[in-house]
N, C-alpha and C positions, 0 to 999 in steps of 0.2 A: 941901787937894788930895790930901794923902796918904790921908785918910780916904775920899775918893771913889774913889780907885783900888782901895782894899781892897774896897769894896763891889762895884766892877765885877768883881773877881776872884771874888767870891762868887756871881756870877750874878744880882745884884739890879739890874743896869743893862743897857745894850744890847750889851755885849761878848760875843761867842759863846764857847761852851764848846768844848773840843778834840773833834774827830770820833772816833766809836767805831771799833774795829778790824773791818772787813768782809771780811777776808782769807779766812775759812773758811765763809761763809754760802751760796755757790753750789752746793755739792755736794748739799745737802739737796733742792734743787729737782730736780736730775737723778735722784736716788734715787726721788723721788715719781713722776717721769715714767716711769722704767723699770718701777716696780711697777704703775703704771696701765696701761702698755702690755702688761705681762705678763698682768695680769688680763683686759685686753680681748681679748688673743689666746686665752687659755684659755676665756673666756666665749664668744668668737666661734666657736672650734673646737667647743666643747661644743654651742652652739646649732646649728651646722652639722650635726654628727653627729645631734643630736636631730631636726632637720628631716628628715634623710635617713632615719633609723630610723622616723619616723612617716609616711613616704610623702609628705611635703610637696614633695619634689623629684623625684617619680616613683614609680611603683608598687613596693612592696616585698613580699616573700613573707610570708605569715602565719607565726606561730610554729608552727602545726600542720604547715605545709608543711616547715619546717626540721626539725621533729622527725620527719617522715615523708618524707624526700627521695625515696624510691623511689615517686613519686606516680603513675606510669603503671600503673594496674591495668586490664588489658584487659577489654573487655566480651565476653561469650560468646554465641554463637548456637546455640540448641538446637532440633533438629528436632522434628516432631510425634511421631516415634517414639523420642524420648529420646536422640538421638545428638548429640554436640557437633560441629557442622558447621564451626565456625571461630571466629575472634576478630577483634574490632576492636582492634588494638594499635598504639600509636604507633611502636614500634620493636621489631625482633626481636632479642632478646638472651638470653644464657645467663649469669646472675649467678654469680660465684665468691665464696668466703669467703676470709678473710685467709690461712688455712692453705694455700690453693691457690696462693698467689703465691710463686714461687721467691725465696729471699733476695736473690739478685743483681738481680732485677727491682726490688725495693724499694730496694736500695742505689743502683742506677742512677738511679732516680727522684729520690732525695734528693740525690745528687751533682750531677745535672744541673739540677734545678729548685729545690732548697731545702735547702742544707747544714745550716741551723739549724732544720730542721723540728721536731725533738724538743725544742727549747728555747723557741720563741716561742709566743704564744697567738693565732696567726692573722695577725699583722702583724709583719714583720721590719724594724725601723727601719734596721738596718745596710744591708740590701739596698736599701731605698728611698733612703738617702743615697748609696750607690754609684751607683745608677741615675741620680739627679739630677746627681751630679758628673761622670759620664762620658757623660751623654746616652743611656743605655741601651746603649752599645757594649760594656759588660762585664757584660751580663745585666740583665734587668728586675728590678723590685722585687716581683713577685707571688710569694706563697708558694703551696705546694700547696693550702692551704685556700682561698686567694683564687681559684685556678684552678677549684677545685671549686664555689665560690660562683658563678663565672661560668657554668660548665657547667649548674648546676641552676637558677639564678634570674635572673641579670642579663643573660645573652645576649652576643652578639657586640659587640665594641667599635665605637663610632661613629667616623666620620671627623671629626666636629666636635670641636674641642679642648675647648670648654666641656662638651659632652655627655659626652666621654670622661672629663673630670675628675669629673663627677657620678657617672658609672658606676663609677669607681675608688673613690669614697667609699662607694658602695653595696656594692661588693665587700668593703671593709674591715669595714663594719657586719655584713654577713652572715657573713663569715669569723669574726669574733669570736663571733657567735651559734652558729656551727657548732662552734667549739672548746669552747664551754661544754657542749655536749650530746653530743659524741662523743669517743671515744678516738682517739689518733693512728692506731691500727691500722684503726679503722672509717673514718676519713677517707681513708686510702690505698685501702682496699677500694672505697669509694664512687667514688673518682676513677677507678680502673681499670675499674669496671663501667659508668661513664657516658660515658667518652670514646669518640668515634667515629673509627675508624681508616680510614675510607673503604671503598668496595666492599661496603657493607652490613655492615661489621664493627663492630657496636655493642658495645663492651666488649671487654676483653682476651681473654675466652674465645672469642668469635666471631672476633676477629682472629687468634688462634692457629690456629684451625681453617681459616680462609680462606687465610691466607698460608703456613702451614707444615703444615697437615693434622695437627695434634697438639693436645693440651690445653695449658692454661697451665702445669700442673705439669711438663710435658715440655720446656718451652722451655730452650734452651741459653743461656749467657751472651751470646754475640754476638746471638742472636735477641732476647733481652730488651733489650739495649742498642739494637737497631734500633727496637723499639717505643717506647722512651723518646725516641729521636731524632724519631720521628713526632709526638710530642706537641706539638712547636713548630710543625710544618707537615705535617699528614697527607697533603696532596697533593704538595707540593714534595719531601718526603722519602720518597715512596712507592717501595718497592723494585721494584714492578712497572712503574712508569712511568719512574722515573729511578734505575736501580740504582747508577750511579756516585756521584751526589749522596747517595743513601741511605747508601752505605758511608762516605763522608766524614763525614757527620753522626753516623753510628753510632760512628765512631772518636773523634769529639770527646767523646761520652759516656764511652767507655772511658778516654780521657785524664783526664777529670775524676774517674772512679772511682779511677784510679791516684793522682792528686794528693791526693785526700781519704783515701788509704790504705784504700779498700775492697777494692782488688785488690793482689795481689803482682805483682812485675815479671814473673814466669813466667806467671801466669794472663793478665796483660794482653797479653803478647807472643803467646800462643797465640790469643787472641781477635782481636787486630789482624790476624794473618796469615790468619785464616779468611775466605773469601769469603761473600757473601750468597747463599744458595741457597734460593729459595722453592719451595713445593709448592702452587700455587694451586688452591683448591677453592671456586669461587664459590658463594655461597648466594643462591638466587633471592629475589626480593622477596616480601613477605607476601601481596600480592594478585596471584595468578597463576593460570594454568589457567582452568578454567571457573567455579570458585566465585566468582571476582572479579566476574563479571557480575551475579549476584544480590546480591552485597554492595554493588555500585555503586548498584543500585536501593534495596536495603534501607536503606542509610545515609541516603538522601534521605527515605525514609518515617520513619525514626527521628527525624531532625532535626525533622521537622514535629511529631511528637508531643511531643518534648522542649520545643519552643517553646511548645506549648499548655500543657504542664505548668508551664512557667516563668511564664506569664501567670496561671495559677490560684494557684500557691504562692509565686511570687517566688524560687524556688530554681533556680539554674543547674546543669545536669548536663552532664558532659563524657563523650562516648561512649568516648573513648580513655583516660580515667584514673579513672573512677568505678566501674568493675567492675559494669556493668549486666548483667542477664540478659535476652536477647531470645529469646522463644519464637516460632518461626515455623511456618507451615503446611507448609513443605517436608517431604517424606518423604525420608529419607536414601537409601533403596533406590531410589526412583523417580528421584531426582536422579542417582544413580550409573548407573542403567540408561539414562537420557537421554544422559548424557555418553558412555557406551560406544557407544550406538547411532549417535550422530552421528559419532564417530571411525570406527566400522566401515564405515559407508557412504561417508563422504567420502574415506576412504583410497582406496577403489576408484574413486570418481567423479573424484578428482584425478588418478589415474593415467591414466584415460581422457582427461581434458581435456589433460593434458601430452602425450600421444601425438598428439592432434589439433594441438597448437601446435608440435610439433617441426619445425624448419626454417622456420617462418614469420617473415619479417622484422618484420612488424607485431605479432607476438605480445606480449601476449595479446589485442590489440584487433581488432575487426572494424569495417569500414565507416568507419574514420577515416583521413584522409590524414596525411602526416608533420607538417604544421603543427598539425593538431588533436591528434595524439599529443604533440607538444612542449608544447602548452598544458595537456594533462592532466597530464603529468609535472611541469611547472613549478608547477602548482597544488599537487601533492603535495609537492614539494620545499619550498615556502614554508610548509607546515604543520609541518615537522620542527623539533625543538629545535635541531639543528645549524645550520640556516639562520638561525634567529632569533638565535643566539649570534653567528654571523659578521656578521650585519647590525648587531647592537648594537655590534660592534667596529669599525664604519665601514668594513667591507671592501666593495669594489666588487662589482657583480653578476658581472662577468667573472671576478674572482678567486674569488668564491663558487662559481661553476660549475666552475672548475678544481679546487677542493677536492672537489667532489662527484664528480669523475671520477677522483680518486686512489684506488687500491686500499688498503684498510685491513683489518685483522682484525676480523671481525664474526661474529655468530651469526645464523642464519636459520632460519625455521620449516620443519619437515618433519613429516609424520605419523609418522615413525619416531623423532622427537625432535629437539632442537635440533642444528644442524650448524654447527661452527666452520669458517669459510671466509675467504678473502681476496678481497674484491671491492669495487668502488667503491660509495659510498652511492647513486649514481644507479642502478646495476645492482641493488642490494639493493631499492630502492623498486619497480623494475619487476618484479623476481622476485616480491615479495610481492603485487603486483597480480594475479598469475596464480593465487593461492591462493583456492580456493572458500570462501565464508563461509556461515554458517548460523545459525539461531536456532530454539529449541524452547521452548514453554511448555505446561505441562499443568496442568489445574485440575479441581476437583470442580464440576460444573454446579449442583448443589443448594446448595452452601454458599459458593462463590466462593473456596474455599481453593486457593491456588496450590501444587501438589505438586512441580513441577519447573520450573526456570528455567535454561536454557542460552543465554545471550545471544550467544555467539560461540565460536570454536574455540580461542583462546589469548589470554589477557589481556595477556601480556607483549609480544606482537607486534601485537595488534589490539585496542586499547582503545576499542572502540565496541560498545555493546550493541544487538543487533538485535531485542530484545523490545519495549522501550518507548521507547528513544532513537531508533532508526532507523525510518524510514518508507519503504516500497517499494510500487510499484504492485501491486495485489492481483489483477489479471486476473479470471478467471472465478469466483474465490471470492466476488466481490461479488454474483453472480447470485441466490443465495438471498434476498437482501434485496429484489431486484426482484420475484421470484416471490411472496414473502410479501406485499409491498405490493399486488401485483395481486390476489391471492386475497382479501385483506382489503377492498380498495376496489371491486373489480369483481365480487365474488361468484363467482369461479372455483373450480374443484375440480381435483384431480390428473387427472381424466378430461377436463377441458375441452381443446379443441383450438385450435391457433393455427398460422398459416401459417409454415412453415420456409424458404420460398423467399427469394431475394435481396431485401433491403430497399433501396429506392431512392426516398427521399422527402426533400424539403426540404434537398437538398444532402448528405444522408447516403447512402452506399452501403455496405452490409454484405453480402458474398457469402453465398449459401446455396444449398440445393438441396432438391428434393422438394416435397411438398404439406403438408397439415396434420399436426400431431403433437400428442399429448397433452402436458400440462405435465410429467408425470413422465418421459416419454421424452425430452423436449427438455432438461430439466435434467440427466438422466443422460448425455446425449450432449453437453452443453454447447454447444447450438446458438445461435450468435450472433444471427441475425436474430430468433429468438423472444424473446431477452432485450431486444433493442432495441424490438420491437413492444410488448412488455409495458410497458416504460418509457414509450413514447409514449402508450399508452392510459391508464396509471395516472397519468402526470404526474410529471416529475422531482421536483417539490416533495413529493409524497406518498412517493416512494421515499426521498428524503433525510430526510424527517421520521421515517420508520420507522428508518432507519439511526441517526439521532441518538438515538431512544428506546432503541435497542439498544446505546448506549454509544460509537458512533463519533463522535469529536470532531474528527477531521482534516478538512481542507478537501475539499469535494466540489463539482464544478461542476454547475450545473443544466442539463445537456444530455444527449443520448442516449448520448454516449460513456461516461458514468459507468456505464451498464448493463454495459459490457464490462470494467470494472475499471480505468479510467484514473486513479483517485485513489490517492495515496500514503497508506497507513494502516499502523499498527503491528500486530504480531502480538497484542499485549496487547488492543487494541480488537477485533480480528477474533475472537479466541477467546472473549472475553466475550459478544460478540454471538451467536455460534453457540451458546454454552452456554444462552442464553435459550430456544432451541427445545427443549432437553432438560430445562428447568426449568419446564415448564408455562406458558411465556410470561412468566415473571418474570425480568427482568434482575437480576443480582447483581454488584456491583462486586468484581472480583478483589482479594483481599488476601493478603499474605504474612505479616503479623504477627498473632499471637494476643494476646500479652501482653508488656509490658515491666515488669521489676521493677528496683528499685535494689539496691545491694549488701547491704541488710538485708532483702531479700525483700518490701519494700513495693511494692504495685502502683502503677506510674506511669500506665499506661494499659492498658485491655483493649478490644480492637477488636471491634466488633459489625458483622457484614456489613450492607451497605446494599442494599435491594431496590427494584425499581421494576416495577410491573405494566405490561407492554407490550401483550400481546395475550391473547385468550381461549385457553385450553389446547387447544381443538380446532384453532385455527390453528397453534399451536406444534407439535402432534403431526402435523398435515398436512405441515409442512415436514420433520419427521423422516422421514415416509413417502417424501416426494419424494427426499430425499437418500440414503435407503437404496437407491434405484434406482441411484445413482452407483456404489455398491459392488457391487451384485448383477449389473448388466448394462451399466454405463456406463463412463466414462473411467478409473475406478479398478479395475474388476473384474479386468482382465488382470494387472496388477502385483500386486494382492492375492493372486490365485491363485498366481502365480509365487513369492510369498513364503510360501506355505503357509497362507494364511488362508482358511478355509472360507466359502462363501456363506451358511452357516447362522448365522454370527456376525452379530449385529445391529450394523451400523455405518452411521451417517448421516454422509456426508462430501462433500467437493467438492475437485476438483483445480483448479489455476490456473496458467496460463502466460502471461507477458506477451510483447509483441512482440520478435522476434529471440531469444527464450528467455533474456532478461536476468534473469527472476525465475521461480522454481519454487515453488509453494505446495501444501500439502495440509492441509486442515482435517478432522479426524476425530473424531467424537463416538461414544462408547459410553455405555451407560446411567449409568455411574458416573464416567467420566473423559473429559474433552474435551482434545484436544491439537492444537496448531497448529505447523506446521513451514514455514519459509522457507529456500530455498537460492538463492544468487546470488554475485555478485562485487562488489568495492568499486566498480567502474565499470560502468555499464550497457552500455558498448561491449565489455565482456568477457563472453563467453557461448559456448555451444556453437554450432557452425555450423548444425546441423539440429535439428528438433523431436524426432527420434527419441530423442536422449539429453538434450535441453534442456528437455523438458516437465516440468511439476510431478509427473506420475505417475512419472517416472524420477529426478528430482532430489530431491524432498522426500518423496514417499510411502514410499520404502524406509526412511527413518529412522523414520517413524511405525510402520511394520510391525515393524521390529526391536525398537523400544521396547515396543510393546504385547505382543509375544510374551514378552518378559522379564517384564513386569508380570503377564500371565496365568499364567506359570509359577511365580510366587512366591505361594504360597497364603496367606502371612501378610498380604498386602495386601488380601485379600478382594475382589478384582476378577477376575471370571471371564469367559471367552469365552462362557459360557452365559447371561450376564445379558441381560435383555430390557427394552426400553423400556416404561414404564407407559402404557397407553392411557387416555384419558378414560373415565369410568364408562359413558357411553352411546354409546361408539364402536361402530359397526356393521361397519366395515372396508370399506365400499363408497365410492362417490362421492357418496352422498346425505347424508353426515354434516354437510356444510357448507351444505346447502340452507337458505335462509331467513336465513342469517347475513350481516350487513353490518357495516362499521366494525370495531370490535374493539380500539381503542386503550384502554389502561388509564390510570392516573393520570398526568396531564401536569404535575403540580405538583412533581416532584422525587423524591429518594430517600427510602425509609422503611426502618426496621428490620423484621424479620420479624414482630414483635409488632404494629407499626402496620398491616401488611398485612391483619391479620385484620378490620380495620374501615376499608377504604379509602374515600377520598373521590374520586369520579370527576369529572373536569372535561372539557370539550370540547377536542379537539385543536386546536392552532393551525395555520394554514397559512402557510408561509414563501413570500414573494414571490421571484421569480427576480431575481438581481442583474443579469443581462445577457442579451440574446437568445442563442439557440443559434447556434453556429458550425458550419460544415460539417465533416464527418468528415475530409476531406482537410486542412483547416486544423489540426485537432487532431493529425493524424498528423505534420504538419510541426513541431509543437511537441514531440512526444514519440514515441519509438519503442516504447512499451510497451503498446500496445493489442493485445489477443489476438484474432486472427481465426480461430484454429484450435480453441480450446477454450473 
């Protein structure tokens, strides 16, 4: 038995061995877990930053953009005579260099925004930890470099927490990239150059000039501290809007400069005791005055060509940052003369209109009752940004109207310059409705090159282009299209006669007087019954067909009222149509762009004029002869004479006045230059009481006359009052030149280049069917008050 026990003790039987000591084995497992967790966090963070840097969590800037952060290189507009007309620029700014920044401006920035700016590499972990611990109550975690990253690339913070977190990661990644490529001095300079301080103050230099009327170098310590305070909230801390809050926040900056020992106690006390005294000098927006109107049209045209280029090359170009060169057909001198001419005449016209409105309760409206005036005003109020903002804030209509009745400081337009006044927004709207509007376009009839484009009187106050955007009833300026269609379709000549007495057929009644008149005399006198009879005999379809061939795309009703100019058409369309008569019957599409180049002078597009043969040159010249009568002895002759323009000057023209004098037109063609002018008001119920001052010959013709006299006086333009229209080679000068001619339409298949016109393909013209039966003239009058019965 003893032997058996001994065996058991040796482990050779079923007796268990003593257990091993497990006291110290658990810690190894925890060490492994900690290391695994650490590596997981490191790998996770690395993967997250890699995903952000590669754009997997949203678009990130290219390295080239980070290396060239001043990415907005404006595109330039060059005139046909080699003058820089303007730029397309994202923002108006004046960059500064580091040496321009006062030392205390830099110290204030670092003390307030980033104490350890000189020590970190874009991310300050101490600031981040402090921000997390105190919930942002003791300052945020963003460094100056991160703020620059947000300004340049990552944009405004999102309200969504997840998106905001992703955006913060993007800022960190971009901030580190910026720190690798720029010195601390360059980062500070970029930051001050890029920050917008409100009131169009883009960058510290613009801000210094706007708020204090001085350069950045001249800023005092308190002024520098105020700008740094604005960095956290440029609107809330704005000294112009909230001076008391602005001073409190400025003093916080000064406190931090004292705490960080940037300031002595003595300097600090002097700065704290000084009040904020601004010297406000506003800088107007980039797009202002008259140039903004052609830029409004030009930008749309450029966008079209850039999209075409993108389809061809796959390369996207940005008008505001890629430094394009846009060569336009505008002549800088003609553009200047056009703007001057408009201002010269409208200053006088406005004074006359204001005298007429003085003391009138309903001013500036005629023939509207109080309820109708309220509707007009309410419609205008609802178009304002102020109304839309208040509406978006869920303010009631009654409260909004109360706001519009409260006097505020505002600027209003006058022909002597902007005037700072205190008036309610409602009164401001009504005041500006009394201001006369106008549009002028001038082009070469032979090439389609637009030489001058003045779409309005002042872009800052009236952002509506009256050349191609706005359509107004054209009145008697439509009549040449009726006469041309009648000559081409009925075989008439300038010597053909037609009854000028009252027209009274089919529900239409157009007053007239006298017996038969020649076509030339009737057009010169703008006789309404003659135009209606010609429209009736020719057929509305044929007249509208011709107008379409002449480039008029606006709606025109197929009834007799169209002969009197009831259609709303743009100056752009009308002038191109008139130019066809001076271009031997060939319509040419007006163009403002010659060529667009990229920043390396590579041609993006070169615009070739598009032509369309519309009529035989004899028909075209016949219309020139007819319209010359308007200037020599017709409705334009008196005013042209008063403006000092001799009857010997060859001018083919037409005046136009719509019902109640709501619109005044003048279309004037000289051999080398065609110019169209419209004058009116925003609302058609605003106009002169009488035709004496309200007709086209008084409202629009003077602008044309002033403009052309300036053009003729400038010999460098090579446009002379002695220029003559070129007659057809076999033109005899009598009324027999058109005998035996019928039809006369050219190619109906679309536009061609001038080279294609050398071998045209002629096709039969199509006839357009009427959309609806004619209505009575009285019914038409009830729909609109703009049919001209006098001219």
